[in-house]
N, C-alpha and C positions, 0 to 999 in steps of 0.2 A: 366185653371183657376188659380187664385191666392188663395192659401189655407193657413190658419193658423192652425197648428196642435198643440194642447196643450197636452203634455204627463203628466199623473198623476205621482206623486212621488211614489205611490203604484203600478203603472204599471211597474216602473223601479226597484222597490224593493218590492216584494209582502208582504202583511200584515203578520207579524209574522216571516218572514225570517230573518236569521242572516245577519247583514250588512257587509258581507264579500266583499272585493273588487272583488274577482273572480265571485261571484254571480251577482254583479252589472255589471261587464263586459259582462257576458252572456246575461243578460236582455237587455243591450244596443245593443249588437250584434243582438238580435232578433228584437228589435225596428228599428235598422238602415236598416235592410233588407226591412221591410215594408215601411219605409219612403223613401228609395231610389226608390222604385217602383213608388211612387207618384211623386217624384222629376223628374223622366224621362218624365212625361207628363204635369206637372204643375209647376208654380212658387210656392216655398215652404218656409214658415217661421215656425220655430219650437220653441215652448216654452216648459218648463218642470217644474214640481214641484220639491221641495227639502225638504219636511217635514221630511222624514227619515234621509236624509243626514245632514241637518242642526242641527237636534237634536243630531246626533252622534258626530258631530264636537263640539257641546256645551259640551257634556259629556267629550270628550277628553280634551278640554280646561280646564274644571273644575278639571280634575285629576292632573293638574300641579299647585300646590298650591303656588309656588313662585311668580306668577304674578296674577293680577286680571283677572277673566274670560273675554274673548273677547266678545264685544257686538254683538248683532244679525245682525247688518248691515255688520260687517266684516265677520261673519260666512256665511252670505248669499252670499257675494262676493266670498268667498272660495268655496262654493258649486256650484256657477255658473261655476267657473273654472274647478272643478272636473268633473261635469256631462257634461259640454260643451266640454271638452277635449275628453272624451270617445265617445260622439256622433259624434263630428267632425272627429275623427280618423276613425271610422267605416263607416261613410258616404263617406269619401274620398276613402276608400277601395272599396266601392260599386260603386262610381261615379268618376272614375279617370279623366273623361273629364269635370267635373264641379268644380267650386270653392265652397268651404264651409267656412263660416266665423262664428266665435263665437264673439258676441258683449256683453261685460260686460255692463249690462244695469242698470241705475239708474231710479227709478220711483218716481215721486213726490207724496207726501201725505200731508194732512193738519195736522199741528202740534196740532190742537185742535180736531182732530177726536175723537169721543166718544169711539172708539175701544180701545184706549190706557188705558181706565179705565175698560174695559170689555174684558179680554183676552179670545179668542175663537178658535184660530188656532192650531190644534194638530201638534206637531212635535216630532221627535225622536221615540224611541222604544215603543212598547205597553207593558203594565203591567196589572196584576190583581190589584184590588183595594188596597189590603194590601201593595204590593210592591210600587205602585204608591204613596201612602201616605207616605211611608218611604222615597222614593226618594225626594218627595216634601219637607219633613223636612230637609233632608241633603242639598238640593241645593236652598231652598227658592223659589220653583216653585209654580205656580198655576197649578192644574191638572183638567182634565175633562174627561167625557166619550167620547170614540170613538168606536161606535158600542157596542160590548159586553165587550170591554177592556177599559183601562184608559191610558191617555198619558199626557205629559206636554202640556199646552196651553199657547199661547202668543198673544199679540195684533196683530190684522190684519186690519189695516186701509184701506180705499178705495183708489184705484189708481186714480190719477187725471191727470197725464201727464207723458210722456216718454222722458227723457232728451236726449237720443241718437236716437230719432225718425228719424231725417234727415239722419243720417248715415245708419240706417236700410233701409230706402227708397232708398237711392243711391245704396246700394249693390243689392237690388232687381232689379233695372233697368239693372244691368249687369248679370242677370240670376244666381246670387250667391244664394246658399242655405244658409239661415241665421238661426243661433241658437241664440236666444236672450231672454231677460226678464226672465231668469231662476229663479225659485222660486218666481215668481211674480215681480222680479226686486229687486235691493237693495233699501230699503226705505229711501228716503231723503226728507228734507223740505228746503224751501228757507228762509234763515235767513238774513234779510237786504241785499238781493241780492246774498248771498253766499249759496252754497249747504252744507247741514250738514246731516250726517246719523243719523237715529233714531232706537230705540230698538223695532223691530217689524218684522213680516214676512207677506208680502202681499199675498193674495190668488192669485195663478197663473192663475186660470180660469178667474177671473175678469180682470186681466191685459191682458190676451189673448183676451178677448172680446174688450177691449179698443184698443189694437193694431190692431186687425182685422178690426175694424170700421175705424180706421184712415189711414190704408194703402190701403183701398178699397178692402178688401178681398171678394171673391165670396162665400166663405163658411168658417165657423169656425167649426173645428173638435176637439172634446174633447175626447181623448183616455184614457181609464181607465182600471181597472181590472175586470169589469163586462160587460155583453153583452149589457146593455142599461139601461134606466130608468124603474123602476118598480113601478106600482101603489100599494099602501098598502104593502110596503116592510115589510117582517117579519111576515105577517098575513096569515091565511089560504087562504084568497081570493086574495093573491098577483097575479098580472098579468103584463107581460111586456107591455110597451107602444111603439108602432111603430110610425106612423105619428101622429103628434100632433101640438099644437099651443101654443104660450106663454100664451094665456088666459086660456087654459085648464090646463097647468102646474102650473100656479100661483094659481089656485083653490085648488091645492093639497099641501100636507105637506111632506118635505124631510129633512133628517138629516142635521143640520147646519154645522157639521164638515166634511161631506162626500159628498153626492149627492146634497145637498142644493146649495152650491156655483156653481157647474157645471150647474145646471138648471138655476140659476139666470144669470150666464154669457151668456148662450145660449139665454135666453129670451131677455136680453139687446141687444145683437147683432142683433137678428131678428127684434126686435121692432125699433131699431134705423136705420137700413139699408134696411129692406125689404128682405134681403138675408137669406138663410137657415143656420141652425146649426145642427150638428150631435153629438150624444153622444153614444159611444160604445166601444167595446173591442179592445185593442191594437193589439191582435193577429188576428183580423179580420179587420184591418185598411182599406184596399183597398175597401172592401164592405161597410164599414161604411161611408167612404168619398164619395162613389158613390151612396149613399142612398139605398143600397140593404140590409143593416143590421143595427142594433142598433135603436136608437130613433132619428127621424128626426123632427126638430122643424121648422115649416113653417109659413110664414107670412099670416095671414088671414084678416088683416086690410089693408087699403090703405098704400102703401109704402111711405116713406118720399119723399116729393116733389123734393128735391135736395140732391143728394149724393155728399159729398165733394170730389173734385179731390185730389188724393194723392199728386200731384205736388204743390197744393196750400196750403198745411198744414204747419204750423209754426214749427220751429226747436224744440220747447219744446213739441210739441204734444198737446198743449192746444188750 
């Protein structure tokens, strides 16, 4: 099969853990072992989140007062290099007979996307409300809830196209394991025909769904730090969801900065392609991808009449 696996930023650096390089290396080592097992049997494209890492880079940049803080598109590119390097190195250690390529990926967004006026994407460390408010005052941040904690929130526009799509597709035809669209991709707009970075962090799950649709993936797998989707999360009547449908999930409510985007991405992929999506724990990845664990989102309505051929898609991914 052709799989797209989206690794959550919190799966690579668990919530509340210190952002030490040694901890992230160990998390990537654990992830690479599970990913390599999938790559031995399937064509594999890997995307990853960057919320903890891009927030840390922003704090580091702000600490050096002699230059203006770097914008989020540059920090997003830095985080792609950081996480992509760690993933590629460990995957090559596990798969010495396979090529592994990291593609620094730009993702097109609309300059007038309403998300720019409504920051919602959590990045960086978690704080209690008092410390988050203090940090917001120091750095001119917008803050918002992330579960029981508080974090910086930034604009998260919709992904519309993948600039390096054709390069990704060509690498796949050579059985290369591809790491791309990290952190949802570097957000860019077209300005009179020229690409220009913008201040935002795209949701990686929505970009993964777009990528999976356009490369003709057989399954989208969203790997996170929980076992699957839970109905009535945080309530006494909470219960895990196994096999389900986009219709059932869309009738429920999920946290917008956490499970909400994962559910939306999975539903979009299933609705647009007729192929399944899975959400589950990174440490049980093989079983989640094989539909033996986690939440499996299945198509219950008639599948699209025509699935686009990956070879027929345009360079821009539009």
